[in-house]
C-alpha positions, -999 to +999 in steps of 0.1 A: -791+266-175-759+288-173-743+288-139-723+317-125-710+300-094-673+299-085-681+276-056-698+250-077-668+249-100-644+245-071-665+218-055-666+200-089-629+202-093-623+187-059-642+155-070-620+146-099-585+131-099-578+140-135-586+174-151-579+183-187-582+219-198-589+228-235-591+262-253-599+273-288-581+266-321-555+292-333-549+304-298-544+340-288-528+352-255-561+350-236-568+314-248-533+303-236-533+326-206-567+313-193-559+277-201-524+277-188-532+300-159-560+277-148-538+246-151-510+262-130-535+274-105-549+240-100-515+223-100-504+245-071-537+240-053-542+203-058-507+187-063-522+152-060-543+156-091-533+150-127-539+182-146-531+187-182-534+212-212-549+199-244-549+215-279-531+219-311-500+240-319-496+274-303-474+289-330-451+318-319-469+321-286-449+291-272-431+315-248-464+315-229-471+278-226-471+246-246-495+216-246-492+183-229-492+148-244-525+133-235-538+098-243-574+089-251-576+068-220-567+098-198-601+112-205-618+083-188-635+097-156-618+130-163-632+165-157-628+186-189-627+224-187-629+245-218-617+281-215-622+312-238-642+293-264-677+304-274-688+274-294-679+238-297-667+237-333-638+260-322-626+238-293-591+226-301-589+188-299-623+171-303-615+146-275-630+171-250-662+151-256-646+120-240-645+133-205-670+125-177-681+161-171-676+194-190-672+229-176-673+260-199-655+291-187-658+320-211-664+357-216-680+356-251-718+359-256-732+325-246-748+316-280-736+280-278-750+267-245-726+238-240-712+223-209-727+207-177-716+237-158-710+272-172-691+302-159-698+329-185-692+365-177-696+387-209-686+418-189-651+405-181-623+419-202-610+384-208-613+348-198-580+352-179-598+379-158-625+353-149-599+327-139-582+354-117-617+361-102-621+324-096-589+325-075-597+357-057-632+344-047-618+310-034-584+318-018-592+294+011-591+266-015-567+278-041-530+288-043-518+312-070-483+306-083-459+330-100-464+311-133-502+312-130-501+349-123-477+355-153-501+336-177-532+353-164-515+387-168-505+379-204-541+369-212-556+401-198-530+422-216-537+404-249-574+406-248-576+443-237-552+454-264-527+465-238-556+481-219-567+502-249-601+485-254-634+495-237-636+461-220-608+474-196-625+483-163-614+494-129-619+458-118-596+447-146-569+470-134-573+459-098-568+423-108-537+432-129-523+450-098-528+419-077-512+396-103-481+419-105-474+412-069-464+376-077-429+384-089-429+379-127-416+407-149-446+425-166-424+444-190-409+411-203-444+399-211-454+432-227-423+432-249-429+396-260-465+402-269-456+434-287-428+419-307-433+409-344-410+391-368-393+408-397-417+390-420-448+403-402-432+438-402-430+437-439-466+425-441-476+455-420-461+478-446-482+459-473-514+464-453-508+501-448-502+505-485-531+484-497-558+491-471-589+507-486-609+531-465-644+542-474-659+577-467-677+563-436-646+548-422-649+511-432-615+497-441-606+464-457-576+445-469-574+412-487-546+387-480-546+360-506-525+329-505-502+344-531-495+373-508-490+350-478-465+330-498-448+362-509-442+372-473-436+335-463-463+337-437-492+314-425-527+326-416-519+322-379-490+346-382-513+374-394-531+377-361-507+403-348-516+428-375-553+428-369-552+460-348-532+480-374-561+496-394-576+509-361-545+531-355-554+551-386-574+583-382-609+580-397-611+542-396-643+532-376-646+495-384-625+472-405-620+437-418-589+417-427-598+389-450-573+360-452-576+334-479-573+298-467-555+270-486-590+256-494-601+288-511-625+303-485-616+334-464-611+339-427-625+373-417-611+392-388-635+420-380-629+449-356-647+481-346-643+513-326-680+518-320-705+500-342-716+466-328-703+440-353-708+406-338-743+402-353-727+407-388-702+379-378-730+356-367-747+360-401-715+348-417-707+317-398-689+334-370-693+354-338-674+370-310-674+402-290-694+434-299-662+451-312-640+422-321-654+392-340-645+366-366-664+353-395-661+332-427-666+340-464-667+314-491-656+339-518-652+376-528-689+380-532-694+370-495-666+395-485-684+423-504-716+415-485-698+416-452-683+450-461-717+462-472-732+453-438-703+470-420-709+501-441-745+501-431-735+499-394-710+527-399-735+549-415-760+543-388-734+550-361-723+583-378-758+595-381-766+591-344 
């Protein structure tokens, strides 16, 4: 059964000498913020323990944090914690299964009930907010460092869309205010997260020129491998442009469909109102009610996703 107990997690952490923290593949700021923030929090609080970050490349988010070198034998008798990852296929580095015990900390719908202990709060703005709450509820056991505060702040800023998304609550802002007391420079993080490369800037222009918008406000754009090669970009570098269609008046929900080298498509779905995560689930994905990801094997699958988004938009408009 899911567990929503900060104390149980802290007591479990105290029992292990080695702790390895994982997050999801293709990390965003919240994945790295929650993972790195938790690691820095635990390092400050339990300096005698060996605490590491595991996962694949972090791309252009390496200004936040980078991963540690971890050997297979390090997992023996280790506590493994996975942050910001709704389901096991998305966990970066399959060696998470080698640990002695597994804790899941997440804010996505708990459709994949993995982990010996779970701390899942779907009402939190981000997984970084949950880690901050973990600290605030256990200050007698934990020490928050400047670096931990910086990372948690970055994760919250990233997953709230700079506090624009409905998931931003008064509690979120109270946590952010507390984190800002730790001496890092918030504007520096904001500028780094808001910065895009010249190549991505050019792709932004392409998206604005090629985005199609239906009468009910469903927008879509297709990024083929040929287009990615034209702009000298990889799929992971397109993540920063996902919010762009939502800035256009009249767009209610949208999808950015990115062709993968194998031929299938990664589908980044967003909404300003209609709940879209059920659409994502029907297409080998999932996520939040207004921000989800899915997969399409071909153009026919993409058309079906757009059709389902259109039906949702029509229902929403007729309310």
